[in-house]
C-alpha positions in Angstrom: 10.6 67.3 -35.0 13.7 66.2 -32.4 12.0 64.5 -29.4 14.2 67.2 -26.5 16.6 65.4 -23.9 16.3 62.0 -25.7 19.6 60.3 -25.7 18.5 56.4 -26.9 16.5 54.9 -29.4 13.9 52.3 -28.8 12.3 49.9 -31.6 11.8 50.7 -34.9 8.9 48.2 -35.3 5.9 47.9 -36.4 6.2 50.1 -39.7 3.0 52.0 -39.6 3.2 53.8 -36.5 5.5 57.1 -35.8 5.2 58.1 -32.2 6.4 61.7 -33.1 2.6 61.7 -35.1 0.9 61.1 -32.2 2.1 63.2 -29.9 0.5 66.9 -29.1 2.7 69.1 -31.0 3.0 71.2 -28.4 4.3 68.8 -26.2 7.1 68.0 -28.7 7.8 71.4 -29.0 8.1 71.6 -25.0 11.3 73.1 -23.4 11.1 71.3 -20.2 10.9 73.4 -16.9 14.8 73.3 -15.2 14.6 72.3 -11.4 17.5 73.0 -9.4 18.6 69.3 -8.6 18.8 69.1 -12.6 22.0 70.8 -12.2 23.7 70.3 -9.0 22.4 68.0 -5.7 26.2 68.3 -3.4 27.7 71.0 -2.0 26.4 73.8 -0.1 22.8 74.1 -1.4 21.5 77.8 -1.7 20.3 77.7 -5.0 16.4 75.9 -4.6 15.2 78.2 -1.6 14.9 75.4 1.0 14.4 75.5 4.7 18.4 75.2 5.7 17.5 73.9 9.2 15.2 70.9 8.6 12.2 68.7 8.3 9.6 70.7 11.4 9.5 66.9 13.3 9.8 66.2 16.4 12.8 64.7 17.4 11.3 61.2 18.2 9.7 60.9 15.1 13.0 59.5 13.9 13.2 56.1 15.5 9.4 55.5 15.5 10.1 56.1 11.4 12.9 53.5 10.9 11.3 51.1 13.1 8.2 51.3 11.2 10.6 51.2 8.1 9.5 54.7 6.6 12.8 55.7 6.5 16.5 55.3 7.5 18.1 58.5 9.2 19.5 59.8 6.1 16.6 60.0 4.1 14.9 61.8 7.0 17.3 64.1 7.4 16.9 65.1 3.8 13.9 66.1 3.7 14.5 69.4 3.6 15.9 69.0 0.2 13.9 68.9 -3.1 13.9 65.2 -4.5 16.1 63.5 -7.2 13.9 64.4 -10.5 14.6 61.2 -11.9 15.4 58.6 -9.4 17.9 57.0 -11.6 18.8 54.1 -9.0 15.2 53.1 -8.2 14.3 53.3 -12.4 17.7 51.2 -12.7 16.4 48.5 -10.5 12.7 48.4 -11.6 14.8 48.2 -15.5 16.4 44.9 -14.3 13.5 43.0 -12.8 11.4 43.6 -15.5 13.8 42.7 -18.2 14.5 46.5 -19.9 17.8 47.2 -21.3 18.0 50.2 -18.7 16.7 53.4 -16.7 16.2 55.2 -19.6 12.9 52.9 -20.4 11.4 53.4 -16.9 9.2 56.5 -16.3 7.7 57.1 -13.2 4.5 58.3 -11.5 2.5 59.1 -8.7 0.4 55.8 -8.8 -0.2 54.3 -12.0 -3.7 56.6 -11.9 -0.6 59.5 -13.0 0.7 57.4 -15.8 -2.4 57.4 -17.2 -3.3 61.1 -16.9 0.1 62.0 -18.1 -0.6 60.1 -20.9 -3.5 61.5 -21.9 -2.2 65.0 -21.5 1.0 63.9 -23.7 -0.7 62.5 -26.6 -4.2 63.7 -26.6 -5.5 66.6 -28.0 -8.9 67.6 -25.9 -12.6 67.9 -27.3 -11.0 66.3 -30.6 -8.5 63.1 -29.8 -10.7 59.6 -29.3 -9.1 56.4 -27.3 -10.4 52.9 -26.9 -11.0 51.0 -23.7 -12.3 47.4 -23.6 -14.8 46.9 -21.0 -15.4 45.8 -18.1 -12.2 47.4 -17.5 -10.3 49.7 -14.8 -12.4 52.9 -14.4 -9.4 55.4 -14.6 -9.0 55.2 -17.9 -12.5 56.9 -18.7 -12.4 59.3 -15.5 -9.1 60.6 -17.2 -10.6 61.1 -20.9 -13.3 62.8 -19.2 -11.1 65.0 -17.3 -9.1 65.7 -20.4 -11.8 66.0 -22.6 -11.2 62.9 -24.8 -13.4 60.6 -26.4 -14.0 57.3 -25.5 -14.6 54.1 -28.3 -16.0 51.0 -25.6 -15.5 48.1 -27.2 -16.7 45.5 -24.5 -14.6 42.2 -24.4 -16.1 38.1 -25.2 -17.8 37.5 -21.8 -19.4 34.6 -22.7 -18.8 31.7 -20.2 -16.4 34.2 -18.4 -14.3 34.4 -21.5 -13.9 38.3 -20.7 -10.7 38.1 -23.9 -10.6 41.4 -26.6 -13.1 41.1 -29.3 -10.2 41.4 -32.1 -12.5 41.3 -35.3 -14.4 44.3 -33.5 -12.0 46.1 -32.1 -10.3 46.1 -35.6 -13.9 47.5 -37.0 -13.4 50.1 -34.3 -9.8 51.0 -36.0 -11.7 51.2 -39.5 -14.1 53.3 -37.7 -11.8 55.6 -36.2 -9.1 55.8 -37.4 -7.3 58.3 -35.3 -7.6 56.3 -32.2 -4.2 57.6 -30.1 -4.2 55.2 -27.7 -6.1 51.6 -26.8 -6.0 50.4 -23.1 -5.8 46.5 -22.5 -5.8 45.7 -18.7 -4.2 42.0 -18.5 -4.9 40.6 -15.7 -8.0 42.6 -16.0 -9.7 44.3 -13.4 -12.4 43.5 -12.5 -12.1 40.2 -14.6 -8.6 38.8 -13.2 -8.3 37.7 -16.9 -4.8 37.2 -18.5 -4.9 38.3 -22.4 -2.4 36.2 -24.1 0.9 37.8 -25.3 0.1 36.6 -29.5 -3.2 38.8 -28.7 -1.2 41.8 -27.6 1.4 41.3 -30.5 -1.6 41.5 -32.7 -3.4 44.4 -32.1 0.1 45.9 -31.7 0.9 44.8 -35.8 -2.8 46.0 -36.8 -2.2 48.4 -39.7 -5.3 49.9 -38.8 -4.4 51.1 -35.6 -1.6 53.9 -35.7 -2.0 54.9 -31.8 -0.4 53.1 -28.6 -0.9 49.7 -26.8 -1.4 50.6 -23.0 -1.5 47.2 -21.5 -2.0 48.0 -17.8 -0.5 45.0 -15.4 -1.4 46.1 -12.0 -1.7 42.4 -11.1 1.1 40.7 -13.2 2.9 39.2 -10.7 -0.1 36.8 -9.1 0.1 35.4 -12.6 2.0 32.6 -14.2 5.3 33.4 -15.1 6.5 34.7 -18.1 2.8 36.4 -18.8 4.2 39.8 -19.1 4.1 41.9 -22.3 7.3 43.7 -20.9 9.1 41.3 -23.6 7.4 43.6 -25.9 8.3 46.5 -25.1 11.8 45.9 -26.3 10.1 44.9 -29.7 7.5 47.4 -30.5 7.6 50.7 -30.6 3.7 51.2 -30.1 3.6 48.8 -26.8 4.2 50.3 -23.4 3.2 48.7 -19.8 2.0 50.1 -16.6 2.8 48.3 -13.3 2.9 49.5 -9.6 4.0 48.7 -6.5 0.5 48.6 -5.0 -0.8 45.2 -5.3 2.3 42.5 -5.3 4.8 44.7 -3.1 2.1 45.7 -0.8 3.1 49.4 -0.9 -0.4 50.8 -1.8 -0.1 54.0 0.4 3.5 55.3 -1.0 2.2 55.7 -4.4 4.7 54.6 -6.7 3.8 53.2 -10.3 5.8 53.4 -13.5 5.4 52.5 -16.9 7.9 50.6 -19.0 8.3 52.0 -22.4 10.3 53.3 -25.7 13.2 55.9 -24.4 11.3 58.3 -27.2 7.8 57.6 -25.1 9.4 57.9 -21.7 11.8 61.1 -22.6 8.0 63.0 -24.1 6.6 62.1 -20.6 9.6 63.3 -18.6 9.6 66.7 -20.8 5.8 66.8 -19.3 5.8 66.0 -15.6 6.2 67.9 -12.5 9.8 68.2 -11.8 9.3 66.5 -8.6 6.9 64.2 -9.1 7.7 60.8 -6.8 9.2 62.1 -2.9 12.1 61.1 -1.5 10.0 58.4 1.2 8.2 57.1 -1.8 11.9 56.7 -4.0 13.2 55.7 -0.5 11.0 52.8 0.6 10.5 51.4 -3.1 14.5 51.1 -3.3 14.1 49.2 -0.3 11.5 46.7 -1.8 13.1 46.3 -5.0 16.1 45.2 -3.0 17.3 40.8 -3.5 15.7 40.7 0.1 12.5 43.0 -0.8 12.1 40.8 -3.4 12.2 38.0 -1.7 9.3 39.3 0.7 7.3 40.1 -2.0 7.9 36.9 -3.9 6.8 34.5 -0.6 3.4 37.0 -0.1 2.4 37.0 -4.0 3.1 32.6 -3.5 0.6 32.7 0.0 -1.6 34.9 -1.4 -2.4 32.7 -4.7 -2.5 30.0 -2.5 -5.0 31.7 -0.7 -7.0 32.2 -3.3 -7.0 29.0 -4.9 -8.3 27.8 -1.1 -11.0 30.9 -1.0 -12.7 29.5 -4.8 -12.8 26.0 -3.6 -14.9 27.1 -0.6 -16.7 29.9 -1.7 -18.3 27.0 -4.9 -19.6 25.0 -1.7 -21.9 28.0 -0.6 -25.7 28.1 -1.5 -26.7 31.0 -3.9 -23.1 31.5 -4.8 -22.7 31.0 -8.8 -19.5 30.5 -11.2 -16.1 32.1 -9.6 -15.7 34.1 -13.0 -12.6 35.0 -15.4 -9.1 33.8 -15.1 -8.5 34.3 -12.1 -4.7 35.4 -12.4 -4.9 38.5 -9.9 -5.0 38.5 -6.0 -8.9 38.9 -6.0 -11.5 36.5 -7.5 -15.3 37.7 -8.8 -18.4 35.3 -7.8 -21.7 35.5 -8.8 -24.6 35.7 -6.5 -27.9 33.5 -7.7 -31.1 33.9 -7.2 -33.4 30.6 -8.1 -30.1 29.5 -9.9 -29.6 32.9 -11.9 -27.3 35.5 -11.6 -29.2 38.2 -9.2 -27.2 42.1 -9.4 -29.6 43.3 -6.3 -29.3 40.3 -4.5 -25.7 40.9 -4.8 -25.8 44.7 -4.1 -27.8 43.5 -0.7 -25.6 41.1 0.3 -22.1 43.7 -0.1 -24.2 46.8 1.4 -25.5 44.2 4.7 -21.8 43.1 5.0 -20.0 46.1 4.9 -22.5 47.8 7.0 -23.2 45.2 9.5 -21.1 42.3 9.2 -17.3 44.1 9.5 -16.5 43.1 5.8 -16.0 45.0 3.1 -16.0 43.5 -0.5 -17.1 44.8 -4.2 -20.0 45.4 -6.0 -19.7 44.5 -9.3 -22.9 43.4 -10.8 -23.3 46.8 -13.6 -20.3 46.0 -15.2 -20.2 44.6 -19.1 -20.7 40.4 -18.8 -20.5 40.7 -14.1 -24.1 40.7 -13.4 -25.1 39.7 -9.8 -21.0 40.1 -9.5 -19.2 40.2 -6.1 -15.6 41.0 -6.4 -13.3 39.9 -3.2 -10.1 40.5 -2.1 -7.5 37.8 -1.4 -7.0 38.0 2.2 -5.0 36.3 5.0 -6.6 32.7 6.1 -8.4 34.5 9.0 -10.0 36.9 6.6 -10.7 34.7 4.1 -12.6 32.4 6.5 -14.7 34.9 8.1 -15.7 36.4 4.7 -17.1 32.5 3.8 -18.5 32.4 6.8 -20.6 35.8 6.1 -21.4 34.8 3.0 -23.1 31.4 4.4 -25.0 33.5 7.4 -26.6 35.7 4.4 -27.4 32.9 1.5 -27.9 30.0 3.3 
């Protein structure tokens, strides 16, 4: 069956993979909704039932918004109009940054969470299909699976010694036992582990003939890792590999909710056919364009370097605190995972008590992760400013001395 709207082709490898075979038939047959801006976007626009007198905002709002970087005057003046359904210039900047050919390889979502949900809705038949996760990992994969009534096959990471790497042998056994798996989610750097999965490992998973589904690599924290560690390079090589990223972390734009997927034009077109017509707002796209300008990219790179340096200092200092054990994982994200000990052993109850006391009485909020596989007794601490890091270290010393 032809993918409606497809105007470019992606890679054909591996030979055992067919995207059309794993997409829900009703999605392949879907006639996409045509919105007003699919046809025309200039002239006297009387086609979309918009408010001709503009946005209901105080006159004083425009200079305030501009002062806070929330939009140029032209963007604010256009708020009464529906935004572009495609945001092609934004996609082109993302494609250039991440090294894929053009905008046809980029799908935009309301944060990575919408991208995850769209993958489930387009590929997985409710109450029939299943996906694979590799815990400890990002919790939204499981949440979206449950919302969409999709099964989850869990193959835990190898956690001994804080490795947090894929168990390829166990994954292969699970592929054989569950031949219809639609997706495998690989978080790299991992959350909550901060550990990168080597590209050779991802390449082997994609080449595994026992798995005919889609390899989804979640790279929310990739800019905090070493250069060259992104799986974006695999997207143009493998039709069954896609990469999710976001502007929430390294770009510091969590509030605008802009995530994206890099994948074959076939996959991007299927997701585009099924998405809401105007899923990404004009303010979000406008701020995203600024962040992806040369000046914005320079700011991102500078902030990332500073945060990585702060991370190294935080790791060194936290190890000097009594009753703090190992700093687990690969430490390639903007957080660290530390063990809280009692008598030299990881103690989840104590870690939970420290987390609660700091949040409720000491003015510092970290994340308790002691219930995750391989994370017994662990707190996840986001890397902050120098002053914020000094404060969290002091609070830990007060509670653990």
